[in-house]
N, C-alpha and C positions, 0 to 999 in steps of 0.2 A: 404434582406439585404443592406441598402444603404451605399456605402463606399465612401468614400474623399481620392482621390488620390493627394498626394503633388507633387510638382514641380519635386524632388528631385529622385522620382521614375519614372516621365514620362523620364528625363534626362537619367537616367541611362540605360534605355530602348531605347531608339533613340540612343543612344552614342554608346551603348553595353559597358558600363562601368563595369569591374570586380571589386571584385566580386560580387557585388550587383545585377549585371545583372541578374544573377541564379535567386535569388527571388524576383526583381522586374517583372521580364518577366512571373513568373508563375503567379504573381498575377493579372498582366494585361489580362492572359488569361482565369481567373476567369469572362471575361466580357460574354464568353457564357455560363457561368454556371447559371440557373435558379434562384438559389439561392443568386446570387450577382447583386447589379446595383451599377455599378463603374461608378463615377462623378467627374471631376475635374473643375476648375476656368477658366475664360479668362486668368487671370494673370498668374497660372500655366503654360498655355499652352503657352504663351508669353512667358513665361520664358526658357521653354522645346524648343522652335523653335528657340532662340537665341542660346542656346549652340548647337543645331543640325547644326545650320546654320554654325555656326564657325568651326564644326568639318567634315560638309558634305559638306556645300555649300549651297545656297538658294533654288534649283530646289529638291535637295534629301530631304532638311528639311520641304519644303511643301510637296512634297510626303509622307514621313513620319509623319505629321500630318495630311493628310487627312485617312489614314490609319487609326490611332488612334481613328479620330473622328468618322469612322465607328462602333466603339467597345464600345467607352465607351461615356457617358451623360457629358452634360456643367452644372454646379450650377450656381445660379443666382448670380451677383457681384457688384452691385449697389449701391446707394446713400445711404440707410440704412446700408448695411453692413460695408461702409467705415466710413462713421460717429461712428458706436458702436465700430469700430475697432481705432479710432483715440481716443475715450473715456477710451477706458480700459487702466487702469492706470497698471496694471498688466503686460500686453503686452509689451516684451522690443522690438519687432519686426513688425513694422506697416505692413508689407506684411505679414507676419504670422498671422497676427491677421486679415486681410482682408479675409485670407484663413480659419479661424474658422469659420470667423458668414455666409460665404458662406456656410461650410459644415452645418452650426447650422439651416440655414434657408432654405438650400435643404433638410433639415430632414435627414441628413446622422446619423448614428449611430457610425460609427468611423472614424478616420483620419487615414492614412496610411503614414507614412513619415520613413524618416531615422534620421531626428532630433528632435526626440521624446520629449525630454527636453525644446525643445523651444514651447511646449503646455502644459506647466504645470499649467495653469489657467484654464485649458479645463475642461469641464462638460461632453464631448464628452471622449470615449476611444480612446486614441492614441497608436498606435503599431508600430513597425517597421516591413516590409515587412516579413520577415523573421516567426516572431511573429504571424503576421496575420495568415498566410500560415497554422502554426502549431497549431493554436488556431482554425480556422473556415474551411479552405477550408481542411484539413487534416481529421478533425474530421466528422464523418459520422453519 
């Protein structure tokens, strides 16, 4: 199952933000599980880097991103996704719309985010990290 990981999940892991870290870190550990293919977009990585750099400094943030990139893939986010996002009248948040179309074009089956309501227009399943873990990772 191809799974799109939103920026807020990455930020919580890189900055060890509790209580979300408990679930988001378990989610990212699924990168080693053959049932899942975790991906995120370049914009999500930039957002995660920004917040990690604010908390830990540039060198540490770069190291954290390097480690992260050894385990998850990068979805496409180019002209097509940006144009679709700008034309989506239902999407209130342009950045979220770009993430959505990046997930769609990367053939993801779901988006994992802590801002589930931001993707109310999604045709993809949208789950919080705890809900994803309960539904897919813990189900055998």
